[in-house]
TIVEX-164975 format. One record per atom (N, C-alpha, C): residue number from 1; residue in one letter; atom name; x, y, z. Coordinates in Angstrom, 1 decimal, m for minus. Example, Ala and Ser with C-alpha at 12.3 -4.5 7.8 and 13.67 -1.06 7.14 Angstrom:
BEGIN
1  A  N  13.2  m5.7  7.8
1  A  CA  12.3  m4.5  7.8
1  A  C  13.2  m3.3  7.8
2  S  N  12.8  m2.2  7.1
2  S  CA  13.7  m1.1  7.1
2  S  C  12.9  0.0  7.9
END
This chain:
BEGIN
1  M  N  95.6  89.5  136.0
1  M  CA  95.8  90.6  136.5
1  M  C  96.6  90.3  137.8
2  T  N  97.5  91.3  138.3
2  T  CA  98.2  91.1  139.4
2  T  C  98.4  92.4  139.9
3  T  N  98.2  92.4  141.3
3  T  CA  98.7  93.8  141.8
3  T  C  99.6  93.9  142.7
4  I  N  100.6  94.8  142.8
4  I  CA  101.9  95.0  143.3
4  I  C  101.6  96.3  144.1
5  T  N  102.4  96.3  145.2
5  T  CA  102.7  97.6  146.0
5  T  C  104.1  97.8  146.0
6  I  N  104.3  99.3  145.6
6  I  CA  105.7  99.7  145.4
6  I  C  106.0  100.8  146.4
7  D  N  107.1  100.6  147.3
7  D  CA  107.6  101.7  148.3
7  D  C  107.9  103.2  147.6
8  T  N  107.5  104.1  147.9
8  T  CA  108.0  105.5  147.3
8  T  C  108.2  106.4  148.3
9  D  N  108.8  107.5  148.3
9  D  CA  109.5  108.5  149.2
9  D  C  108.3  109.2  149.9
10  F  N  107.0  108.9  149.5
10  F  CA  105.6  109.2  150.0
10  F  C  104.9  108.6  150.3
11  G  N  105.3  107.3  150.4
11  G  CA  104.5  106.3  151.0
11  G  C  104.1  105.1  149.6
12  P  N  103.4  104.1  150.0
12  P  CA  103.2  102.9  149.3
12  P  C  102.5  103.3  147.7
13  A  N  102.8  103.1  146.7
13  A  CA  101.9  103.4  145.5
13  A  C  101.4  101.9  145.2
14  R  N  100.5  101.7  144.4
14  R  CA  100.1  100.2  143.9
14  R  C  100.0  100.4  142.3
15  A  N  100.2  99.1  141.7
15  A  CA  100.1  98.8  140.2
15  A  C  99.3  97.7  140.1
16  E  N  98.5  97.9  139.2
16  E  CA  97.6  96.7  138.6
16  E  C  98.2  96.2  137.5
17  L  N  98.6  95.2  137.5
17  L  CA  99.1  94.9  136.0
17  L  C  98.6  93.8  135.3
18  H  N  98.4  94.2  134.0
18  H  CA  97.6  93.6  132.7
18  H  C  98.7  93.1  131.7
19  C  N  99.1  92.0  131.7
19  C  CA  100.1  91.3  131.1
19  C  C  99.4  90.8  129.7
20  T  N  100.2  90.7  128.7
20  T  CA  99.8  90.3  127.4
20  T  C  100.9  89.6  126.8
21  G  N  100.9  88.1  126.4
21  G  CA  102.0  87.6  125.8
21  G  C  103.4  87.9  126.2
22  E  N  104.4  88.1  125.2
22  E  CA  105.6  88.5  125.6
22  E  C  105.7  89.9  125.9
23  G  N  105.1  90.8  125.1
23  G  CA  104.7  92.4  125.3
23  G  C  106.1  93.0  124.7
24  A  N  105.9  94.1  124.0
24  A  CA  106.9  94.7  123.2
24  A  C  107.4  96.0  124.0
25  A  N  106.5  96.4  124.8
25  A  CA  106.5  97.5  125.7
25  A  C  105.7  97.2  126.8
26  I  N  105.5  98.3  128.0
26  I  CA  105.0  98.5  129.1
26  I  C  104.1  100.0  128.9
27  L  N  103.0  100.0  128.9
27  L  CA  102.0  101.2  129.1
27  L  C  101.7  101.5  130.6
28  L  N  102.4  102.6  131.3
28  L  CA  101.7  102.9  132.5
28  L  C  101.0  104.1  132.4
29  L  N  99.6  103.9  133.2
29  L  CA  98.6  104.6  133.2
29  L  C  98.2  105.3  134.5
30  G  N  98.3  106.5  134.7
30  G  CA  97.7  107.2  135.9
30  G  C  96.9  107.8  136.1
31  H  N  96.0  107.8  137.1
31  H  CA  94.4  108.4  137.5
31  H  C  94.4  109.7  137.2
32  G  N  93.2  110.3  137.1
32  G  CA  93.1  111.7  137.5
32  G  C  93.2  112.1  138.9
33  A  N  93.1  113.4  139.2
33  A  CA  93.1  113.9  140.4
33  A  C  92.4  113.5  141.6
34  G  N  90.9  113.6  141.4
34  G  CA  89.8  113.1  142.0
34  G  C  89.4  111.3  141.6
35  G  N  89.9  111.1  140.7
35  G  CA  89.4  109.5  140.5
35  G  C  90.3  108.6  140.6
36  G  N  90.0  107.3  140.2
36  G  CA  91.0  106.1  140.6
36  G  C  90.9  105.6  139.1
37  I  N  91.7  104.1  139.0
37  I  CA  92.3  103.7  137.9
37  I  C  91.0  102.8  137.3
38  G  N  89.6  102.8  138.0
38  G  CA  88.4  102.3  137.4
38  G  C  87.9  102.9  136.3
39  A  N  88.3  104.4  136.2
39  A  CA  87.9  105.4  135.3
39  A  C  87.8  104.8  133.8
40  E  N  86.6  104.8  133.1
40  E  CA  86.1  104.4  132.0
40  E  C  86.9  104.2  130.7
41  D  N  87.8  105.6  130.4
41  D  CA  88.8  105.6  129.6
41  D  C  89.9  104.8  129.9
42  L  N  90.2  104.8  131.1
42  L  CA  91.7  104.0  131.6
42  L  C  91.4  102.4  131.3
43  V  N  90.0  101.9  131.3
43  V  CA  89.7  100.8  131.3
43  V  C  89.8  100.3  129.8
44  A  N  89.1  101.5  129.0
44  A  CA  89.1  101.4  127.2
44  A  C  90.5  101.1  126.8
45  V  N  91.5  102.0  127.2
45  V  CA  92.8  102.1  126.8
45  V  C  93.4  100.9  127.0
46  T  N  93.4  100.5  128.4
46  T  CA  94.1  99.2  129.0
46  T  C  93.7  98.1  127.7
47  G  N  92.5  97.8  127.6
47  G  CA  91.9  97.0  126.4
47  G  C  92.8  97.2  125.1
48  A  N  92.6  98.1  124.7
48  A  CA  93.3  98.4  123.6
48  A  C  94.8  98.5  123.4
49  A  N  95.3  98.8  124.3
49  A  CA  97.2  98.6  124.7
49  A  C  97.3  97.1  124.6
50  R  N  96.3  96.3  125.3
50  R  CA  97.0  94.9  125.6
50  R  C  96.7  94.0  123.9
51  A  N  95.6  94.6  123.5
51  A  CA  95.7  94.2  121.9
51  A  C  96.5  94.6  120.9
52  A  N  97.3  95.5  121.4
52  A  CA  98.4  96.3  120.4
52  A  C  99.7  95.8  120.9
53  G  N  99.7  94.6  121.8
53  G  CA  100.8  94.0  122.4
53  G  C  101.5  94.6  123.6
54  L  N  101.1  95.3  124.4
54  L  CA  102.0  95.9  125.4
54  L  C  101.2  95.6  126.7
55  H  N  102.2  95.2  127.8
55  H  CA  101.7  95.2  128.9
55  H  C  101.1  96.5  129.6
56  V  N  100.1  96.5  130.6
56  V  CA  99.6  97.6  131.1
56  V  C  99.6  97.7  132.8
57  A  N  100.2  98.9  133.2
57  A  CA  100.0  98.8  134.5
57  A  C  99.4  100.1  134.9
58  L  N  98.2  99.9  135.7
58  L  CA  97.5  101.1  136.0
58  L  C  98.1  101.4  137.4
59  V  N  98.4  102.7  137.7
59  V  CA  99.2  102.9  138.7
59  V  C  98.2  103.9  139.6
60  E  N  98.2  103.5  141.0
60  E  CA  97.8  104.4  141.7
60  E  C  98.6  105.2  142.6
61  Q  N  98.5  106.5  142.8
61  Q  CA  99.4  107.2  143.5
61  Q  C  99.5  106.8  145.2
62  P  N  100.0  107.1  145.9
62  P  CA  100.3  107.0  147.4
62  P  C  99.2  107.8  148.1
63  Y  N  98.4  109.1  147.8
63  Y  CA  97.5  109.5  148.4
63  Y  C  96.1  109.2  148.4
64  R  N  96.0  108.1  146.8
64  R  CA  94.9  107.4  146.9
64  R  C  95.0  106.0  147.3
65  V  N  96.4  105.4  148.0
65  V  CA  96.5  104.3  148.5
65  V  C  95.9  104.2  150.0
66  A  N  96.4  105.5  150.2
66  A  CA  96.2  106.0  151.6
66  A  C  94.9  106.4  152.0
67  G  N  94.1  106.4  151.0
67  G  CA  92.7  106.7  151.3
67  G  C  92.1  108.1  151.2
68  R  N  93.1  109.0  150.8
68  R  CA  93.0  110.6  150.5
68  R  C  92.3  110.8  149.1
69  R  N  91.4  111.8  149.3
69  R  CA  90.7  112.3  148.0
69  R  C  91.6  113.3  147.5
70  A  N  92.1  114.2  148.4
70  A  CA  92.6  115.4  147.6
70  A  C  94.1  115.2  147.3
71  P  N  94.8  115.5  146.2
71  P  CA  95.9  115.2  145.4
71  P  C  97.1  115.7  145.9
72  A  N  98.0  114.9  146.0
72  A  CA  99.5  115.5  146.3
72  A  C  100.2  116.5  145.7
73  P  N  101.0  117.2  146.1
73  P  CA  101.5  118.5  145.5
73  P  C  102.7  117.6  144.1
74  A  N  102.4  118.3  143.1
74  A  CA  103.3  117.9  141.9
74  A  C  104.4  117.2  142.1
75  N  N  105.3  117.9  143.0
75  N  CA  106.6  117.2  142.9
75  N  C  106.5  116.0  143.6
76  Q  N  105.6  115.6  144.7
76  Q  CA  105.5  114.3  145.1
76  Q  C  104.7  113.5  144.2
77  L  N  103.8  113.8  143.5
77  L  CA  103.3  113.0  142.5
77  L  C  104.5  112.7  141.4
78  D  N  105.0  113.2  140.9
78  D  CA  106.2  113.0  140.1
78  D  C  107.1  112.1  140.6
79  S  N  107.6  112.4  141.6
79  S  CA  108.6  111.3  142.3
79  S  C  108.2  110.1  142.5
80  A  N  106.7  109.9  143.1
80  A  CA  106.2  108.5  143.3
80  A  C  106.0  107.9  141.8
81  W  N  105.7  108.6  141.0
81  W  CA  105.6  108.1  139.4
81  W  C  106.9  107.4  139.0
82  L  N  108.1  108.3  139.1
82  L  CA  109.2  107.8  139.0
82  L  C  109.7  106.4  139.5
83  S  N  109.6  106.6  140.9
83  S  CA  109.5  105.2  141.6
83  S  C  109.1  104.1  141.2
84  V  N  108.0  104.1  140.8
84  V  CA  106.9  103.1  140.2
84  V  C  107.4  102.7  139.0
85  A  N  107.7  103.9  138.0
85  A  CA  108.2  103.5  136.7
85  A  C  109.6  102.7  136.7
86  E  N  110.6  103.0  137.8
86  E  CA  111.5  102.2  137.7
86  E  C  111.6  100.8  137.9
87  D  N  110.8  100.6  139.0
87  D  CA  110.4  99.1  139.7
87  D  C  110.0  98.7  138.4
88  I  N  108.9  99.0  137.7
88  I  CA  108.0  97.7  136.8
88  I  C  109.1  98.0  135.7
89  G  N  110.0  98.8  135.3
89  G  CA  110.8  98.6  134.4
89  G  C  111.6  97.4  134.9
90  A  N  112.2  97.5  135.8
90  A  CA  113.2  96.3  136.1
90  A  C  112.3  94.9  136.3
91  R  N  111.2  95.0  136.6
91  R  CA  110.5  93.8  136.8
91  R  C  110.1  93.3  135.1
92  F  N  110.2  94.1  134.4
92  F  CA  109.9  93.6  132.7
92  F  C  111.3  93.7  132.1
93  D  N  112.4  93.4  132.7
93  D  CA  113.6  93.5  131.8
93  D  C  113.7  94.5  131.0
94  D  N  113.5  95.8  131.6
94  D  CA  113.7  97.1  131.1
94  D  C  113.2  96.8  129.5
95  L  N  111.9  96.8  129.3
95  L  CA  111.4  96.8  128.3
95  L  C  110.9  98.4  128.0
96  P  N  110.9  98.9  126.6
96  P  CA  110.5  100.4  126.7
96  P  C  109.2  100.8  127.4
97  L  N  109.1  101.8  128.0
97  L  CA  108.2  102.3  128.8
97  L  C  107.4  103.3  128.0
98  V  N  106.4  103.4  128.0
98  V  CA  105.0  104.6  127.5
98  V  C  104.4  104.9  128.5
99  F  N  104.4  106.1  129.2
99  F  CA  104.0  106.7  130.0
99  F  C  102.6  107.5  129.6
100  G  N  101.6  107.3  130.3
100  G  CA  100.2  107.7  130.2
100  G  C  99.3  107.9  131.3
101  G  N  98.1  108.6  130.8
101  G  CA  97.3  108.9  132.1
101  G  C  96.3  109.8  131.5
102  R  N  95.1  110.1  132.7
102  R  CA  93.9  110.9  132.4
102  R  C  94.3  112.2  133.3
103  S  N  94.0  113.3  132.7
103  S  CA  94.0  114.3  133.3
103  S  C  95.3  114.6  134.2
104  S  N  95.2  114.9  135.5
104  S  CA  96.4  114.8  136.1
104  S  C  97.1  114.0  136.1
105  G  N  96.7  112.7  135.6
105  G  CA  97.7  111.7  135.3
105  G  C  98.6  112.0  134.3
106  A  N  97.8  112.5  133.1
106  A  CA  98.8  113.0  131.7
106  A  C  99.8  114.0  132.2
107  R  N  99.3  114.9  133.0
107  R  CA  100.3  115.8  133.4
107  R  C  101.5  115.6  134.1
108  V  N  101.5  114.4  134.9
108  V  CA  102.4  113.6  135.6
108  V  C  103.3  112.9  134.6
109  A  N  102.8  112.2  133.3
109  A  CA  103.3  111.3  132.5
109  A  C  104.2  112.4  131.6
110  C  N  103.8  113.7  131.2
110  C  CA  104.6  114.6  130.4
110  C  C  105.7  115.1  131.4
111  R  N  105.3  115.5  132.5
111  R  CA  106.5  116.2  133.4
111  R  C  107.9  115.2  133.6
112  T  N  107.3  113.9  133.9
112  T  CA  108.2  113.0  134.1
112  T  C  108.7  112.4  132.8
113  A  N  108.6  112.4  131.7
113  A  CA  108.7  111.7  130.6
113  A  C  110.4  111.7  130.3
114  S  N  111.0  112.4  130.4
114  S  CA  112.4  112.9  130.2
114  S  C  112.9  112.3  131.3
115  A  N  113.0  112.5  132.4
115  A  CA  113.7  111.6  133.7
115  A  C  113.4  110.3  133.8
116  G  N  112.0  109.9  133.3
116  G  CA  111.9  108.4  133.6
116  G  C  112.2  107.9  132.3
117  Q  N  112.9  108.3  131.1
117  Q  CA  113.1  107.9  129.8
117  Q  C  111.9  107.2  129.1
118  A  N  110.8  107.6  129.2
118  A  CA  109.8  107.1  128.3
118  A  C  109.9  107.2  126.9
119  S  N  109.6  106.2  126.1
119  S  CA  109.8  106.3  124.8
119  S  C  108.7  106.8  124.1
120  A  N  107.5  107.2  124.7
120  A  CA  106.4  107.9  124.0
120  A  C  105.3  108.3  125.3
121  V  N  104.3  109.2  125.0
121  V  CA  103.6  109.6  126.1
121  V  C  102.0  109.6  125.6
122  L  N  100.9  109.1  126.2
122  L  CA  99.7  109.0  125.9
122  L  C  99.0  109.7  127.3
123  C  N  98.4  110.7  126.5
123  C  CA  97.5  111.7  127.5
123  C  C  96.1  111.8  127.1
124  L  N  95.3  111.3  128.2
124  L  CA  93.8  111.4  127.8
124  L  C  93.0  112.6  128.8
125  A  N  92.4  113.4  128.0
125  A  CA  91.6  114.5  128.7
125  A  C  92.9  115.4  129.1
126  F  N  94.1  115.7  128.6
126  F  CA  95.3  116.8  129.1
126  F  C  94.4  118.0  129.6
127  P  N  94.4  118.4  130.6
127  P  CA  93.8  119.8  131.3
127  P  C  94.8  120.9  131.0
128  E  N  94.4  121.3  129.8
128  E  CA  95.0  122.5  129.3
128  E  C  95.0  123.4  130.2
129  H  N  94.0  124.1  130.9
129  H  CA  93.9  125.0  132.0
129  H  C  92.6  124.9  132.8
130  P  N  92.8  125.3  134.2
130  P  CA  91.6  125.1  134.9
130  P  C  90.2  125.6  134.2
131  P  N  89.4  125.1  134.4
131  P  CA  88.1  125.4  133.8
131  P  C  87.5  126.9  134.1
132  G  N  87.7  127.9  132.9
132  G  CA  87.2  129.2  133.1
132  G  C  88.3  130.0  133.4
133  K  N  89.6  129.4  133.3
133  K  CA  90.6  130.4  133.6
133  K  C  92.0  129.8  132.4
134  P  N  91.6  130.3  131.2
134  P  CA  92.4  130.3  130.0
134  P  C  93.8  130.5  129.9
135  E  N  94.0  131.5  130.9
135  E  CA  95.2  132.4  131.2
135  E  C  96.1  131.4  131.7
136  K  N  95.5  130.8  132.4
136  K  CA  96.7  129.5  133.3
136  K  C  97.1  128.1  132.5
137  S  N  98.0  128.6  131.4
137  S  CA  98.0  127.5  130.5
137  S  C  99.0  126.6  131.1
138  R  N  98.7  125.1  130.7
138  R  CA  99.8  124.0  131.2
138  R  C  100.3  123.5  129.7
139  Q  N  100.1  124.1  129.2
139  Q  CA  101.0  124.0  127.6
139  Q  C  102.0  123.7  127.4
140  A  N  103.2  124.3  128.4
140  A  CA  104.5  124.3  128.4
140  A  C  104.9  122.6  128.9
141  E  N  103.9  122.0  129.5
141  E  CA  104.4  120.7  130.3
141  E  C  104.1  119.8  129.1
142  L  N  103.2  119.9  128.2
142  L  CA  103.2  119.2  126.8
142  L  C  104.2  119.4  125.9
143  D  N  104.4  120.6  125.9
143  D  CA  105.6  120.9  124.7
143  D  C  106.6  120.6  125.2
144  A  N  107.1  120.3  126.5
144  A  CA  108.4  119.9  126.9
144  A  C  108.9  118.5  126.7
145  V  N  107.6  117.8  126.2
145  V  CA  107.9  116.1  125.8
145  V  C  108.4  116.1  124.6
146  E  N  109.6  115.3  124.5
146  E  CA  110.4  115.2  123.1
146  E  C  110.0  113.9  122.4
147  V  N  109.3  113.4  123.0
147  V  CA  108.9  111.8  122.4
147  V  C  107.7  111.7  122.0
148  P  N  107.4  110.8  120.9
148  P  CA  105.9  110.9  120.6
148  P  C  104.9  110.7  121.5
149  T  N  103.8  111.6  121.3
149  T  CA  102.9  111.8  122.2
149  T  C  101.7  112.2  121.5
150  L  N  100.4  111.4  122.2
150  L  CA  99.0  111.4  121.7
150  L  C  98.3  111.9  122.9
151  V  N  97.7  113.1  122.3
151  V  CA  96.5  113.4  123.1
151  V  C  94.9  113.0  122.7
152  I  N  94.1  112.6  123.6
152  I  CA  92.7  112.4  123.2
152  I  C  92.0  113.0  124.0
153  Q  N  91.5  114.3  123.3
153  Q  CA  90.4  115.1  124.2
153  Q  C  89.2  115.1  123.7
154  G  N  87.8  115.5  124.4
154  G  CA  86.7  115.8  124.3
154  G  C  86.6  117.0  123.8
155  E  N  85.8  117.3  123.0
155  E  CA  85.5  118.6  122.1
155  E  C  84.8  119.6  122.9
156  R  N  84.1  119.0  124.3
156  R  CA  83.6  119.9  125.0
156  R  C  84.5  120.0  126.4
157  D  N  85.3  119.8  126.3
157  D  CA  86.1  119.6  127.8
157  D  C  86.3  121.2  128.2
158  P  N  85.9  121.3  129.6
158  P  CA  85.9  122.8  130.2
158  P  C  87.3  123.0  130.7
159  F  N  88.4  121.8  130.4
159  F  CA  89.7  122.3  130.7
159  F  C  90.6  122.7  129.6
160  G  N  89.8  123.1  128.4
160  G  CA  90.2  123.5  127.4
160  G  C  90.9  122.2  126.6
161  R  N  91.3  122.8  125.5
161  R  CA  92.0  122.0  124.1
161  R  C  93.2  122.3  124.0
162  P  N  94.6  121.4  124.1
162  P  CA  95.9  121.8  124.2
162  P  C  96.2  122.0  122.3
163  A  N  97.0  123.0  122.1
163  A  CA  97.4  123.0  120.8
163  A  C  98.3  121.5  120.4
164  A  N  98.2  121.0  119.1
164  A  CA  98.9  120.4  118.5
164  A  C  100.6  120.6  118.3
165  G  N  101.4  120.0  118.6
165  G  CA  102.8  120.3  118.4
165  G  C  103.8  119.3  117.5
166  P  N  104.8  119.8  117.4
166  P  CA  105.9  118.8  116.8
166  P  C  106.0  117.2  116.9
167  H  N  105.9  117.3  118.3
167  H  CA  106.0  115.9  118.9
167  H  C  104.7  115.3  119.2
168  H  N  103.6  116.1  119.3
168  H  CA  102.5  115.7  119.7
168  H  C  101.4  115.6  118.7
169  E  N  100.4  114.5  118.5
169  E  CA  99.1  114.5  117.9
169  E  C  98.0  114.8  118.9
170  L  N  96.8  115.4  118.2
170  L  CA  95.9  115.8  119.1
170  L  C  94.5  114.8  118.2
171  V  N  93.7  114.2  119.0
171  V  CA  92.5  113.4  118.7
171  V  C  91.3  114.0  119.3
172  V  N  90.5  114.9  118.6
172  V  CA  89.3  115.5  119.4
172  V  C  88.1  114.5  119.0
173  L  N  87.5  113.9  120.4
173  L  CA  86.5  113.0  120.3
173  L  C  85.2  113.9  120.9
174  A  N  84.0  113.2  120.6
174  A  CA  82.7  113.9  121.1
174  A  C  82.7  113.5  122.8
175  G  N  82.1  114.8  123.3
175  G  CA  82.4  114.5  124.7
175  G  C  82.8  115.6  125.5
176  D  N  83.1  115.4  127.0
176  D  CA  83.7  116.2  127.8
176  D  C  85.0  115.7  128.4
177  H  N  85.3  115.9  129.7
177  H  CA  86.8  115.8  130.3
177  H  C  86.6  114.3  130.5
178  G  N  85.2  113.8  130.8
178  G  CA  85.5  112.1  131.2
178  G  C  85.6  111.4  129.9
179  L  N  85.5  111.9  128.5
179  L  CA  85.7  111.1  127.5
179  L  C  84.5  109.6  127.6
180  R  N  83.3  109.7  128.0
180  R  CA  82.9  108.7  128.3
180  R  C  81.7  108.5  127.1
181  A  N  81.8  109.6  126.1
181  A  CA  80.8  109.7  125.4
181  A  C  81.0  108.8  124.2
182  D  N  82.4  108.7  124.1
182  D  CA  82.9  107.8  122.7
182  D  C  84.3  107.0  123.4
183  L  N  83.9  106.0  124.1
183  L  CA  84.7  104.9  124.5
183  L  C  85.5  104.5  123.5
184  D  N  84.2  103.9  122.7
184  D  CA  85.2  103.0  121.4
184  D  C  86.1  104.0  120.6
185  G  N  85.8  105.2  120.4
185  G  CA  86.6  106.3  119.5
185  G  C  88.0  106.2  120.3
186  V  N  87.9  106.6  121.8
186  V  CA  89.0  106.3  122.7
186  V  C  90.0  105.1  122.5
187  A  N  89.4  104.0  122.6
187  A  CA  90.2  102.8  122.5
187  A  C  90.7  102.7  121.1
188  R  N  89.9  103.0  120.0
188  R  CA  90.5  102.9  118.6
188  R  C  91.6  103.8  118.4
189  A  N  91.5  105.1  118.9
189  A  CA  92.7  106.1  118.6
189  A  C  94.0  105.7  119.5
190  A  N  93.7  105.2  120.5
190  A  CA  94.8  105.0  121.5
190  A  C  95.6  103.4  120.7
191  G  N  94.7  102.7  120.2
191  G  CA  95.1  101.4  119.9
191  G  C  95.6  101.8  118.5
192  E  N  95.2  102.6  117.6
192  E  CA  96.2  102.7  116.4
192  E  C  97.4  103.4  116.7
193  W  N  97.3  104.0  117.5
193  W  CA  98.7  105.0  118.1
193  W  C  99.8  104.1  118.3
194  L  N  99.3  103.2  119.4
194  L  CA  100.2  102.4  120.2
194  L  C  100.8  101.5  119.1
195  T  N  99.9  101.0  118.1
195  T  CA  100.5  99.9  117.2
195  T  C  101.5  100.6  116.6
196  R  N  101.4  101.8  116.2
196  R  CA  102.6  102.3  115.2
196  R  C  103.8  102.6  116.1
197  I  N  103.4  103.1  117.5
197  I  CA  104.9  103.4  118.4
197  I  C  105.3  102.3  118.7
198  V  N  104.7  101.2  118.8
198  V  CA  105.7  100.0  119.1
198  V  C  106.4  99.4  117.8
199  R  N  105.8  99.5  116.9
199  R  CA  107.0  99.4  115.7
199  R  C  108.2  100.2  115.6
200  L  N  108.0  101.3  116.2
200  L  CA  109.4  102.4  116.1
200  L  C  110.1  102.0  117.5
201  L  N  109.9  101.0  118.3
201  L  CA  110.6  101.1  119.6
201  L  C  111.6  99.9  119.3
END
């Protein structure tokens, strides 16, 4: 494991690199709004992705690196993410990039997939709407993604459940927004999907 610092327009970001063999692609994973890269589902997916032959970069947004708990505005998150993706892509000879993350990080991955030329997107606990406010749907962010996408969602997630679509698959597991109730299921679903995706890249 190697930790690198990457300059962005909104301060330094950090990426924890977990490499495997030659690597067929790179999976970038972002954290949730109030959490970090040590989230249990991110750790589970990191192991599954490496087993599937992908390098993994766990990305810390600049606000987290600076020690702030409150997330930055969406445009800053997206800009910093794209800076990190460009830097990491160059370090790995422009291997295909798979964008991903949990909760807020999943939204960032979806919003930036086109601009960052992601080959696929992996969403953990996509926050379909704020708790108790189903009218404030974020489904459009997911529907805008035009590359293969997997959403892994807890069946009791208070942030709702996104609808499946032509480009995205939905796997529903036991548990809530933290996805801790079935980490083996999270790893298995992500690993099987990534194995399929890598064959297409």
